[in-house]
FIPAPA-324943 format. One line per 8 residues: number of its first residue (from 1); for each residue x, z, y of C-alpha. Coordinates in steps of 0.1 Angstrom, whole numbers, plus 5000, padded with zeros to 4 digits. Each point is the difference from the previous one (the first is absolute). Example, Ala and Ser with C-alpha at 12.3 -4.5 7.8 and 13.67 -1.06 7.14 Angstrom:
2
1> 5123/5078/4955 | 5014/4993/5034
! end
This chain:
601
1> 6696/2131/8783 | 5014/5034/5012 | 4997/5030/4978 | 5008/5036/5006 | 5032/5014/4984 | 4985/5035/5000 | 4972/5011/4977 | 4967/5014/5012
9> 4993/5034/4984 | 4974/5010/5026 | 4972/4982/4980 | 5008/5023/4970 | 5001/5034/5018 | 5003/4999/5038 | 5025/5023/5017 | 5030/4998/4976
17> 5011/5033/4986 | 4977/5018/5025 | 4969/4982/4986 | 4969/5021/4999 | 4984/4975/4976 | 5029/5004/4976 | 4996/5038/5001 | 4963/4996/4993
25> 5006/4977/4971 | 5025/5024/4985 | 4975/5028/5004 | 4973/4980/4983 | 5025/4992/4972 | 5003/5037/4993 | 4962/5004/4998 | 4997/4969/4977
33> 5027/5014/4977 | 4982/5033/4997 | 4967/4983/4993 | 5017/4978/4974 | 5014/5030/4982 | 4966/5017/4999 | 4985/4968/4986 | 5027/4997/4973
41> 4996/5036/4989 | 4962/4995/4998 | 5003/4968/4979 | 4995/5004/4963 | 5009/4969/4980 | 4980/4993/4969 | 4965/5001/5013 | 4975/4972/5006
49> 5011/4997/5037 | 5037/4999/4992 | 5004/4964/5012 | 4981/5006/5033 | 5020/5032/5007 | 5033/4983/4993 | 4991/4971/5023 | 4991/5025/5028
57> 5033/5018/4995 | 5019/4967/5002 | 4982/4992/5033 | 5010/5033/5015 | 5036/4997/4988 | 5002/4965/5015 | 4988/5013/5034 | 5027/5026/4999
65> 5027/4976/4989 | 4992/4976/5027 | 5000/5027/5027 | 5033/5013/4988 | 5015/4966/5000 | 4986/4992/5035 | 5014/5032/5015 | 5033/4998/4981
73> 5007/4964/5010 | 4993/5007/5036 | 5023/5031/5001 | 5027/4981/4982 | 4997/4972/5025 | 5005/5024/5029 | 5031/5014/4983 | 5014/4965/4992
81> 4996/4988/5036 | 5015/5032/5014 | 5021/5021/4978 | 5000/5027/5027 | 4962/5005/5000 | 5000/5037/4990 | 4963/5004/5003 | 4996/4972/4974
89> 5023/5019/4977 | 4978/5031/5003 | 4969/4978/4993 | 5016/4987/4969 | 5006/5035/4988 | 4964/5009/5007 | 4987/4970/4981 | 5021/5005/4969
97> 4991/5036/4999 | 4966/4989/4989 | 5014/4983/4969 | 5001/5030/4976 | 4963/5006/5004 | 4992/4964/4993 | 5024/4998/4971 | 4985/5032/4985
105> 4966/4983/5001 | 5014/4968/4985 | 5016/5021/4972 | 4967/5016/4991 | 4983/4965/5002 | 5026/4984/4977 | 4999/5028/4975 | 4962/4998/4998
113> 5003/4963/4991 | 5022/5010/4970 | 4972/5022/4987 | 4977/4970/4995 | 5000/4987/4964 | 5014/4965/4994 | 4966/4985/4990 | 4983/5015/5031
121> 5029/4988/5021 | 4997/4964/4989 | 4962/5002/5006 | 5006/5013/5035 | 5024/4972/5009 | 4973/4975/4993 | 4977/5015/5026 | 4995/4975/5029
129> 5014/5024/5026 | 5031/5008/4980 | 5008/4967/4982 | 5019/4985/5030 | 5024/5029/5000 | 5003/5006/4963 | 5037/4992/4998 | 5008/5025/5028
137> 4978/5027/4986 | 5017/4997/4967 | 5034/5004/5017 | 4987/5032/5017 | 4988/5013/4967 | 5033/4992/4983 | 5020/5018/5027 | 4976/5029/4998
145> 5011/5007/4964 | 5035/5006/5013 | 4991/5025/5027 | 5007/5037/4998 | 4973/5026/5009 | 4983/4998/5034 | 5019/5031/5012 | 5034/4986/4989
153> 4993/4966/5015 | 4989/5016/5032 | 5032/5020/5002 | 5022/4969/4994 | 4980/4980/5027 | 5002/5029/5025 | 5038/5004/4994 | 5004/4962/5004
161> 4992/5003/5037 | 5032/5020/5006 | 5017/4984/4971 | 5001/4962/4993 | 4979/4991/5031 | 5021/5022/5023 | 5033/4987/4987 | 4987/4964/5007
169> 4990/5010/5035 | 5034/5017/5004 | 5017/4967/4994 | 4979/4984/5028 | 5011/5028/5023 | 5037/4995/4993 | 4997/4962/5004 | 4982/5004/5033
177> 5032/5015/5014 | 5022/4972/4987 | 5018/4982/5028 | 5024/4972/4995 | 5026/4993/5028 | 5008/4964/5006 | 5028/4986/5022 | 4990/4968/5017
185> 5023/4971/5009 | 5004/5013/5036 | 5013/5033/4986 | 4969/5020/5008 | 4984/5022/4973 | 4963/5001/4993 | 4981/5021/4975 | 4978/4983/4975
193> 4972/5015/4978 | 5004/4997/4963 | 4975/4971/4999 | 5018/4981/5029 | 5034/5006/4985 | 4989/4987/4966 | 4985/4968/5013 | 5031/4993/5021
201> 5025/5010/4972 | 4984/4977/4974 | 4989/4971/5023 | 5025/4995/5028 | 5019/4967/4998 | 5032/5016/5011 | 5020/5013/4970 | 5019/5025/5022
209> 4968/5015/5012 | 4987/5003/4964 | 5032/5016/4989 | 5002/5025/5029 | 4964/5010/4995 | 5003/5004/4962 | 5030/5022/5003 | 4981/5022/5026
217> 4968/4999/4979 | 5017/5012/4968 | 5018/5028/5019 | 4968/5011/5017 | 4981/5005/4968 | 5030/5015/4983 | 5003/5026/5027 | 4966/5014/4990
225> 5004/4995/4962 | 4996/5037/4993 | 4965/5000/5016 | 4990/4968/4982 | 5013/5013/4967 | 4981/5033/5004 | 4969/4980/5008 | 5003/4976/4970
233> 5009/5027/4976 | 4970/5022/5008 | 4975/4971/5004 | 5008/4986/4966 | 5007/5034/4985 | 4964/5010/5009 | 4988/4969/4983 | 5020/5007/4968
241> 4987/5036/4999 | 4964/4987/5004 | 5006/4975/4972 | 5014/5028/4978 | 4970/5022/5006 | 4977/4972/4988 | 5021/4994/4969 | 5014/4966/5013
249> 5036/4993/4990 | 5002/4964/5012 | 5004/4998/5038 | 4989/4963/4998 | 4966/5009/4987 | 4984/5007/5033 | 5012/4968/5018 | 4991/4979/4970
257> 4965/5016/4998 | 4995/4996/5037 | 5010/4963/4999 | 4978/4995/4969 | 5031/4984/4984 | 5014/5002/4965 | 5037/5009/4995 | 5004/4968/4980
265> 4990/4980/5032 | 5025/5019/5021 | 5028/4995/4975 | 4992/4963/4996 | 5002/4995/5038 | 5033/5018/5005 | 5015/4985/4968 | 4992/4965/5011
273> 5014/5006/5034 | 5032/5015/4985 | 5006/4968/4981 | 4998/4979/5032 | 5024/5020/5022 | 5030/4976/5001 | 4984/4972/5020 | 4990/5026/5026
281> 5035/5013/5001 | 5012/4964/5004 | 4976/4996/5029 | 5013/5031/5017 | 5036/4989/4995 | 4993/4966/5015 | 4984/5016/5030 | 5030/5023/5004
289> 5022/4969/4999 | 4980/4984/5028 | 5008/5032/5020 | 5037/4995/4992 | 5001/5028/4974 | 5007/5001/4963 | 4972/5023/4991 | 4968/5012/5016
297> 5001/5032/5020 | 4969/5022/5000 | 4991/4996/5036 | 5003/4962/4998 | 4973/4994/4974 | 4972/4993/5025 | 5022/4986/5027 | 4990/4965/5011
305> 5021/4969/4991 | 5007/4980/5031 | 5019/4968/4992 | 5012/4974/5025 | 4983/5001/5034 | 4967/5012/4985 | 4980/5026/5019 | 4980/5023/4979
313> 4963/4996/5004 | 4982/5028/5016 | 4963/5008/5004 | 4984/5020/5028 | 4973/5023/4987 | 4973/4975/5012 | 5019/4971/4984 | 5002/5020/4967
321> 4963/5006/5001 | 4992/4964/5005 | 5024/4989/4972 | 4985/5025/4976 | 4964/4990/5008 | 5008/4963/4996 | 5016/5004/4966 | 4976/5026/4986
329> 4972/4976/5007 | 5016/4974/4977 | 4995/5024/4970 | 4970/5021/5011 | 4979/4996/5031 | 4985/5035/4994 | 5035/5015/5000 | 5008/4981/5033
337> 4967/5011/5016 | 5008/5036/4990 | 5035/4998/5014 | 4987/4986/5033 | 4976/5030/5002 | 5029/5024/4995 | 5020/4983/5029 | 4970/4998/5023
345> 4989/5036/4995 | 5035/5014/5005 | 5005/5014/4965 | 5038/4996/5001 | 5026/5022/5015 | 5031/4977/5004 | 5018/5011/5031 | 5038/5005/4998
353> 5006/5034/5017 | 5017/5033/4993 | 4980/5029/4986 | 4983/4980/4972 | 5005/5006/4963 | 5021/4975/4981 | 4983/4976/4976 | 4966/4984/4998
361> 4967/5006/4982 | 4963/4992/4999 | 4975/5028/4999 | 4962/4999/4993 | 4972/5015/5020 | 4971/5000/4975 | 4974/5015/5023 | 5003/4972/5026
369> 5011/4974/4973 | 5031/4992/5020 | 5038/5001/4995 | 5030/5007/5022 | 5035/4985/4997 | 5031/5017/5011 | 5034/4983/5005 | 5028/4993/5025
377> 4999/4963/5008 | 5032/4983/5010 | 4993/4962/5002 | 5019/4991/4968 | 4987/4979/4971 | 5002/5031/4978 | 4977/5019/5024 | 4975/4972/4998
385> 5001/5004/4962 | 4996/5038/5004 | 4970/4995/5022 | 4984/4976/4975 | 5008/5025/4972 | 4981/5028/5018 | 4971/4977/5008 | 4998/4992/4963
393> 4995/5037/4993 | 4973/5002/5026 | 4982/4970/4986 | 5001/5015/4965 | 4982/5031/5013 | 4975/4980/5019 | 4987/4982/4969 | 4993/5033/4983
401> 4980/5018/5028 | 4967/4992/4984 | 5010/5012/4965 | 4994/5036/4988 | 5027/5023/5014 | 5014/5007/4966 | 5006/4962/4996 | 5020/4998/5032
409> 5028/5023/4987 | 5024/4974/4989 | 5036/5010/4990 | 5031/4992/5018 | 5013/4973/4976 | 4970/4978/5006 | 4998/5011/5036 | 5032/4980/5005
417> 4984/4969/4986 | 4980/4988/5031 | 5027/5010/5023 | 5028/4982/4982 | 4977/4969/4995 | 4995/4999/5038 | 5037/5003/5005 | 5007/4971/4977
425> 4976/4978/5019 | 5020/5006/5032 | 5034/4996/4984 | 4991/4966/4985 | 4983/4989/5032 | 5032/5007/5021 | 5020/4980/4975 | 4977/4970/5002
433> 5005/5000/5038 | 5038/4999/4998 | 5013/4968/5016 | 5038/5003/4992 | 5021/5010/4969 | 5014/5030/5020 | 4965/5012/5008 | 4989/4996/4964
441> 5030/5020/4988 | 4991/5028/5025 | 4964/5001/4988 | 5008/4998/4963 | 5022/5030/5006 | 4973/5019/5018 | 4976/4993/4971 | 5026/5011/4975
449> 5004/5034/5017 | 4967/5011/4985 | 5011/4990/4965 | 5033/5018/5004 | 4982/5031/5012 | 4976/4999/4970 | 5025/4992/4973 | 5031/5019/5013
457> 4993/5026/5026 | 4967/5013/4985 | 5016/4998/4965 | 5027/5023/5014 | 4974/5024/5012 | 4983/5001/4966 | 5034/5006/4982 | 5008/5027/5025
465> 4967/5019/4997 | 5004/4999/4962 | 5034/5015/5003 | 4989/5026/5026 | 4969/5012/4980 | 5021/5003/4969 | 5026/5021/5018 | 4974/5020/5019
473> 4984/5011/4967 | 5032/5019/4994 | 5002/5017/5034 | 5008/4993/5037 | 5020/4969/5008 | 5027/5001/5026 | 5002/4975/5029 | 5033/4987/4986
481> 4983/4994/4966 | 4970/4984/5015 | 5022/4977/5021 | 5021/4991/4969 | 4968/4992/4981 | 4988/4977/5029 | 5033/4981/5001 | 5000/4996/4962
489> 4965/4987/5000 | 5008/4975/5027 | 5030/4987/4981 | 4980/4997/4968 | 4971/4983/5017 | 5021/4976/5020 | 5022/4993/4970 | 5031/5010/5020
497> 4992/4971/5023 | 5006/5017/5033 | 5032/5010/5018 | 4984/5031/5015 | 4970/5022/4993 | 4977/5025/5018 | 5008/5034/4984 | 4975/5019/5021
505> 4972/4975/4995 | 4982/5028/4981 | 4998/5020/5033 | 4991/4971/5022 | 4971/4987/4979 | 4967/5015/5007 | 4985/4989/4967 | 5020/5026/4980
513> 4983/5028/5021 | 4964/4989/4998 | 4979/5027/4984 | 4971/4978/4989 | 5014/4986/4968 | 5035/5000/4984 | 5019/4968/4994 | 4988/4983/5031
521> 5021/4970/4993 | 4993/4979/4969 | 4964/4991/5012 | 5017/4978/5027 | 5018/4979/4975 | 4970/4998/4978 | 4978/4989/5029 | 5026/4974/5011
529> 5002/4983/4966 | 4962/5004/4994 | 4993/4983/5033 | 5024/4972/4990 | 4977/4993/4971 | 4970/5000/5023 | 5018/4977/5025 | 5007/4975/4973
537> 4963/5003/4989 | 4989/4994/5036 | 5020/4968/5003 | 4984/4988/4967 | 4965/5009/5009 | 4997/4986/5035 | 4966/5006/5017 | 4985/5021/4972
545> 5028/5026/5003 | 4986/5022/5028 | 4970/5013/4981 | 5020/5005/4968 | 5027/5019/5020 | 4974/5023/5016 | 4985/5006/4966 | 5034/5011/4987
553> 5006/5023/5030 | 4965/5016/4995 | 5010/5009/4964 | 5033/5017/5009 | 4986/5035/4997 | 4976/4993/4971 | 5022/4993/4970 | 5036/5004/4987
561> 5026/4978/5015 | 5005/4982/4967 | 4962/4993/4998 | 5000/4988/5036 | 5027/4975/4993 | 4984/4988/4967 | 4966/4996/5016 | 5010/4981/5031
569> 5033/4983/4992 | 4998/4999/4962 | 5035/5015/4995 | 5014/5029/4979 | 5021/5023/5023 | 5017/5017/4971 | 5018/4967/4991 | 5030/4986/5019
577> 4985/4965/5005 | 4979/5010/5031 | 5029/5017/5017 | 5024/4972/4992 | 4976/4975/5016 | 5000/5019/5033 | 5038/5004/4999 | 5004/4963/4993
585> 4984/4993/5033 | 5026/5022/5017 | 5028/4983/4980 | 4988/4966/5013 | 5004/5013/5036 | 5035/5011/4991 | 5009/4966/4985 | 4988/4983/5032
593> 5020/5024/5021 | 5032/4995/4980 | 4996/4962/5002 | 4994/5001/5038 | 5029/5023/5007 | 5026/4984/4978 | 5016/4980/5028 | 5003/5031/5022
601> 5022/5020/4976
! end
């Protein structure tokens, strides 16, 4: 079957950035926020109708949240597909200008919850309309106790628009102007966008191409290091100032609270990974040997291994879709049916063209109960995995649409569960189809790239951000210092296993500049290992897995991560055993790779 490589945004708001329907929805959003604020002010907790009043406020808040997400996802989609859509940039500013009024109303709401006595609170949570969202309400009440006065919170939220939010948007503006020159074999020079250059730099089978692009890539980001350093300093500086105003001294508090994760769990995960670094370094060294090098160079980590006369398998977009659908169906017919709907309804923007943002993501559209997926597809096995990954995100959202809005707000660490699970399905399916030893080596390597990213690259990001936040607490950090921190973090994380590093990775990586939540890195590693446990569970359960899997996904916003794992998998995340079990699955792949490649060294 033939599927479109461009997404359809017209079914959301027709007319793109000139859409009248979008303008009307944003105007209605302003009215709804004003009405919500009036209702919050009028609500007096403690009376006989407290539960009914609270339920009504939750309904009003849900309507606003869904409208905001609908508009925000649409506008962001416009900007992703065309970084030069200046009207969309203005619309984004108009939308986010509505946030302070909403946040002010939410501040008053949260603080009113804290006024309710503990006995009355517990009685409220047993009310039929509130019991399903009791966990989330308790979180809101807990957070309300840490808020400053309404006036102070309003000032902070208003200043955020031209503070942390503006610096994040400033990063996007800088990146939109990034152009990477590339000299082709015929001597002609073309200009690549950041997304195109990255895909080619990390995936081209020609080592000279990768080396040339990496040298240009590093120099390009270094040339603008002052701009990126200013942006990072002020973005995270704003965060630290906000933490200080709220009496928070631990910069990890917010990301841990957001991910509903205990520090003991995070430490257990990284500690167990740290003890298993050597086999991964050995893998990287073996791969470098296959390339005729003593140690692995940064730009060669994701490069394909082509041995003998093997030709690397490629998948057109339509072939990738068929492959994903076939293999999803083996684990979950509902997941396969959903993915087919996404392909048939043109929910995916996959075209490889200039003017697009780098990277990929999945975004939710709660008012129409849809998703949209953004990526730049380039026919490789890795891109098939990426496509499956984003479809996993979309499936996760789809099984939550009928739940209360509060119970759909799952955190990023568990958000990576369904996506990485979907990716694992595809990785193992490609391996099973291998017909030669050379092809199996190629596909094992492709599968290992994810593990290396999770255990090495993302660990480096975590180490770097720790170092940066510690330094930023003392004052501004220079570009040279930031670059030194990044290189040191990479050397530590990779256990000195590389021959070259990416000093300006901190500038090139969008995740450091996202204003939503700090430490936008460790959730990926968590989700990867958590999904490994679910994958093993799926292989044990067989036909009964689908419903149990959906039940787990539906609980992802309704309990702590530790409770989620205990309820559905029967494991204790604060202990190393669970993490080691997932890592052992990776080590088995490494052992297979080492055995298969022995004769080629």
